[in-house]
C-alpha positions in Angstrom: 28.0 62.1 -12.6 28.4 59.1 -14.6 30.8 55.9 -14.2 31.2 52.7 -16.4 33.0 49.9 -15.8 33.2 46.2 -17.0 32.1 45.2 -13.8 29.8 46.7 -11.0 29.2 45.3 -7.4 26.7 45.8 -5.0 27.9 45.4 -1.7 30.8 45.9 -0.1 30.7 42.9 1.8 32.3 38.8 1.6 30.6 38.0 -1.5 31.1 41.1 -3.2 35.1 41.3 -2.1 35.3 37.1 -3.3 34.1 38.8 -6.7 36.7 41.4 -7.5 39.1 39.4 -6.4 38.0 36.7 -9.0 37.4 39.1 -11.6 41.3 40.4 -11.1 42.8 37.6 -10.8 40.7 36.3 -14.5 40.8 39.7 -16.4 44.2 42.3 -15.4 43.2 45.1 -16.4 39.2 45.5 -16.1 37.1 48.3 -14.8 36.1 47.2 -11.4 33.7 49.5 -9.8 31.8 48.2 -5.9 28.8 50.5 -4.3 28.6 49.7 -0.7 26.5 51.2 1.8 28.3 51.2 4.8 30.6 53.1 6.0 33.3 51.0 6.2 35.5 48.2 3.4 35.2 44.8 3.4 35.0 42.7 6.3 34.5 39.1 7.7 31.6 38.8 9.7 31.5 35.6 11.9 34.0 37.8 14.1 31.6 39.8 15.1 29.8 37.6 17.5 33.0 35.0 18.1 36.5 36.0 18.1 35.7 39.8 18.1 34.5 38.5 21.9 37.9 36.7 23.3 41.7 37.4 22.0 40.4 38.8 17.9 41.8 42.2 16.8 40.0 44.2 14.9 42.6 44.4 12.7 42.5 40.9 11.3 38.5 41.5 10.3 39.4 43.5 7.4 39.0 42.2 4.0 42.7 42.0 1.4 39.6 44.5 -1.6 43.4 46.7 -2.3 44.4 43.6 -3.9 41.2 43.8 -6.3 41.8 47.1 -7.6 38.8 48.0 -7.7 36.9 51.6 -7.2 35.4 50.9 -3.8 32.7 53.4 -2.9 31.5 53.4 0.8 28.6 54.5 2.1 26.4 54.8 -1.6 23.0 52.9 -1.5 22.0 51.3 -5.1 18.3 52.6 -5.7 17.4 51.1 -9.2 18.8 49.1 -11.8 18.3 50.1 -15.2 19.0 46.5 -17.2 17.8 48.2 -20.8 20.9 51.3 -19.4 23.0 48.5 -17.7 23.0 50.6 -15.3 23.1 51.8 -12.0 21.4 55.0 -10.0 22.6 56.0 -6.5 21.3 57.7 -3.6 24.0 60.4 -4.4 22.3 61.1 -7.2 25.2 59.2 -9.4 24.7 56.6 -12.4 27.0 53.5 -12.7 28.1 51.5 -16.2 28.2 48.5 -16.6 28.5 45.6 -18.4 28.3 42.7 -16.2 26.7 43.4 -12.3 26.9 41.1 -9.3 23.9 42.2 -6.2 25.5 41.3 -3.5 22.9 43.2 -1.1 22.5 40.2 1.8 19.7 40.7 3.8 18.3 43.6 6.5 18.1 41.8 10.5 14.3 41.4 11.2 12.6 43.7 14.0 10.5 43.1 16.5 6.7 43.9 16.1 6.7 45.8 18.8 9.6 48.6 17.8 12.8 48.9 20.2 14.3 51.1 18.9 17.2 51.4 20.8 17.5 47.6 20.4 21.0 46.2 18.2 19.8 44.2 15.8 22.6 42.9 15.8 24.6 41.8 12.2 27.2 45.1 11.5 30.5 46.1 12.4 28.8 49.3 14.0 26.8 47.0 15.6 29.6 45.5 17.0 31.0 48.8 17.9 27.7 50.1 20.0 27.8 47.0 21.7 31.0 46.7 22.3 30.5 50.2 24.6 28.1 48.8 26.6 30.4 45.2 27.5 31.7 45.5 31.0 32.0 43.5 33.8 28.7 43.5 35.5 26.5 45.1 32.3 23.3 43.6 32.2 22.6 42.7 28.4 18.9 41.3 27.2 19.7 38.8 24.4 16.1 38.6 22.0 16.6 35.3 19.8 17.6 31.4 20.8 19.2 30.8 17.2 22.3 31.8 16.0 23.1 34.3 15.8 21.4 35.0 19.6 23.6 32.0 21.4 26.6 33.1 20.3 26.2 36.9 21.1 24.9 35.0 24.9 28.5 33.0 24.9 29.9 36.3 24.2 28.5 38.5 27.1 28.6 35.5 29.3 32.2 35.4 29.1 33.4 39.0 29.0 31.9 38.8 32.7 27.9 40.8 31.7 25.0 39.1 33.0 22.9 37.8 30.6 19.5 36.9 30.4 18.4 34.7 26.6 14.9 35.6 25.6 12.6 33.9 23.0 9.7 31.4 22.2 11.0 28.2 21.3 11.5 25.8 24.2 15.1 25.7 24.3 18.1 27.1 22.6 18.5 26.2 19.3 15.6 24.3 19.3 14.1 24.8 15.7 18.1 23.0 14.7 19.5 20.6 17.8 17.5 17.4 18.0 15.3 17.8 21.1 17.9 16.3 23.8 20.4 18.5 22.6 18.7 21.7 22.5 17.6 20.5 25.9 21.2 19.9 26.9 22.5 23.1 25.6 19.9 25.1 27.3 21.3 23.3 30.1 25.1 24.4 29.2 23.9 28.1 29.2 22.4 27.9 32.3 25.5 26.4 34.1 27.6 29.0 32.5 25.1 31.6 34.7 23.2 32.7 31.6 19.0 33.3 32.5 17.6 31.8 29.8 14.2 32.4 29.4 12.6 29.9 27.1 9.2 30.1 25.9 8.9 33.5 26.9 9.3 36.5 24.9 9.2 40.8 24.0 6.4 42.7 23.9 7.4 45.9 24.3 10.2 48.1 25.8 11.1 51.7 26.1 14.0 53.4 27.4 15.9 55.2 30.4 18.6 57.0 31.3 20.2 53.5 32.7 19.6 51.4 29.1 16.2 49.8 27.8 13.0 48.5 30.1 11.5 45.2 28.9 7.9 43.8 29.4 7.5 40.8 28.8 5.0 38.4 27.8 4.6 36.7 31.6 4.0 40.2 32.6 7.5 40.9 34.5 9.6 44.1 33.3 13.5 43.8 33.0 16.2 46.2 32.6 18.9 46.2 30.6 21.8 47.8 30.6 21.8 47.3 26.7 19.0 44.9 24.3 20.6 42.8 21.3 18.0 41.0 18.8 19.6 37.7 17.0 16.3 37.4 15.2 17.6 35.9 11.5 18.0 38.6 8.6 15.6 39.3 5.2 18.0 38.9 2.2 17.7 42.4 0.5 15.9 41.2 -2.8 14.2 44.5 -2.7 16.5 46.0 -5.8 16.6 42.9 -8.3 12.3 42.8 -7.8 12.1 46.2 -8.8 14.7 45.9 -12.0 11.6 43.0 -12.9 14.4 40.0 -12.3 12.8 36.4 -11.0 13.0 36.3 -7.2 11.8 33.6 -4.3 13.4 34.1 -0.5 16.4 35.9 -2.4 17.2 36.2 -5.8 16.7 33.1 -8.0 19.9 31.9 -9.6 21.1 28.5 -11.8 24.3 27.1 -11.2 26.5 30.2 -12.8 24.9 32.3 -10.7 23.3 33.7 -13.5 20.0 35.5 -12.7 16.7 35.6 -15.2 18.5 38.4 -16.8 22.1 36.6 -18.0 24.0 39.9 -17.6 23.5 40.1 -14.2 24.6 37.2 -11.2 24.3 37.8 -7.7 25.5 35.7 -4.7 26.0 35.6 -0.9 22.6 36.2 1.7 20.6 37.5 -0.6 20.8 34.0 -3.7 18.5 31.0 -3.9 21.0 28.5 -5.8 19.8 25.3 -7.1 21.3 22.4 -4.4 21.4 19.2 -6.4 22.4 16.9 -3.4 19.6 18.3 -1.3 16.9 18.1 -4.6 16.1 21.5 -4.1 17.0 25.4 -4.4 18.1 27.2 -1.3 19.2 30.3 0.1 22.6 30.9 2.5 23.5 33.5 5.8 26.6 31.4 6.1 30.6 33.0 5.6 31.3 29.9 4.0 29.0 30.3 0.9 29.3 33.7 0.7 32.8 33.5 -0.3 32.7 31.1 -1.9 29.7 32.1 -4.0 31.7 35.2 -5.3 34.6 34.4 -5.7 32.6 31.9 -8.7 29.9 34.8 -9.2 33.6 36.7 -10.2 34.5 34.0 -12.8 31.5 33.5 -13.6 30.8 37.4 -14.6 34.9 37.2 -16.4 33.8 34.3 -19.2 34.3 31.4 -17.1 33.0 28.1 -16.6 33.2 27.5 -12.9 28.9 26.6 -11.7 28.4 26.5 -8.3 28.6 23.5 -7.1 29.2 23.1 -4.0 27.6 22.6 -0.4 28.2 25.0 1.6 29.1 24.7 5.3 28.6 26.7 8.8 30.5 26.5 12.3 29.6 28.0 15.7 31.4 28.3 19.0 29.2 28.4 21.8 31.3 28.9 25.4 33.3 25.4 25.0 31.9 23.9 22.4 31.8 24.2 18.9 30.4 22.7 15.8 30.7 22.4 12.3 27.7 21.9 9.5 26.3 21.0 6.2 22.8 20.5 4.2 19.7 21.1 6.4 19.4 21.4 10.1 16.1 20.8 10.6 14.6 19.5 14.2 11.3 18.6 12.4 13.3 15.8 10.1 14.1 12.0 11.5 17.1 13.2 14.0 19.9 10.4 14.7 22.8 11.0 17.2 25.7 9.1 17.2 27.3 10.0 20.7 30.9 9.6 22.0 30.4 12.1 25.0 26.4 12.9 25.2 26.0 16.2 24.3 29.7 17.2 24.1 31.5 15.7 20.9 29.4 13.8 18.3 27.6 13.3 14.8 24.2 14.1 14.2 22.1 13.6 11.2 19.1 14.2 9.4 17.1 12.4 6.9 13.8 12.4 5.3 12.6 10.2 3.2 16.1 8.1 3.0 18.7 10.8 2.1 20.9 12.4 4.4 19.6 16.0 4.2 22.0 17.7 6.9 25.3 16.7 9.5 25.7 18.4 12.7 29.4 17.5 13.3 28.7 18.5 17.4 32.9 19.2 18.8 33.9 16.8 15.8 35.9 18.5 13.4 37.4 17.7 10.0 35.4 16.2 8.4 32.7 19.0 6.3 33.1 16.5 2.4 32.9 13.4 4.0 29.1 15.2 5.2 28.7 16.5 1.7 29.4 13.0 0.1 27.0 11.2 3.3 24.1 13.9 1.5 25.2 13.3 -1.8 24.8 10.3 -1.8 21.4 8.3 -2.9 21.4 5.3 -0.1 18.6 4.6 0.7 19.5 5.3 4.7 17.5 5.3 8.2 18.8 5.5 11.4 20.0 1.6 11.3 22.8 1.9 8.8 23.5 5.6 8.8 24.6 5.8 12.2 28.1 5.5 12.4 28.8 6.5 8.6 31.2 9.3 9.9 33.7 9.0 12.6 32.3 10.8 15.6 36.4 12.0 16.2 38.2 13.2 13.8 
């Protein structure tokens, strides 16, 4: 069967939904189509590792896609983009014609080399529901990964009275992002909260048992778990774009108007590699603010408006009673300058490189995201002495 739309969106996530809303606002009569490979309509992803494990309600995560009056087709996977014909083919044998196309295909969770077919590679609402069935007081939950998702899930499980073991290859939780002193403090904090943190330990193999899973670890020990959750990051879903001949390099290459190398095809969200002038390089960001803002700007640009994506995205996390917002590049290999009101509980960390501020971590410090963006955009020069105190450590 063949379908035709003015605007077609591949991907029914946050970026795709934001684009549909912007398209509808800009073009009241346009035909908007959306193909989503999940069985669920668009939803907010952050609550899956945050609010839903505290006091959140599942009913609150669904995005208002109905307002966009789009033709949303779920459980549909796009298999080919025919640029010459302005058409997309799907796994059901249908063809979807478009005038303008948005690729918002997100990413696929990285998996352990050892396999672990029964592990929950945490990303989707289905993953959340599967984990939720295992969570009860005393449940043994193994969390593989000490980064963004791993640390959030470990905290959420411990707050739900589970027996949590964290496994990761680094020396401390968040070691690739936080300065060493903060990473060590966070690791100690997790242990105080009852989490069995096994830094420097990885999973060699895993097998299913009647009770859950049995893991063989790199130190020669074994670990029994009722559920194994892995948060190892994602790989951007660029296969469609690559096969269609679009430029790809750690994501689909887009310009400031989120156009790909084909002017009738845009890309947004986790899958898009976009220019970030304040950082002097091209980046790809896997967080809510980027997905929603980029999707909305892409929708406006597809409708013919001049709406460049010129915002440096921010991201945030909740870890037990700790929380942060962050902007720019957070890489512990950069020079880090710490400014604490209360050590490791409230303060600011600046990330410096070649006299410029490249990232800012606002640790339990709120209302400073725009000021952090301005600081990153400033030419400086900055050093450890003159950057400290640039932002208030307490809003």
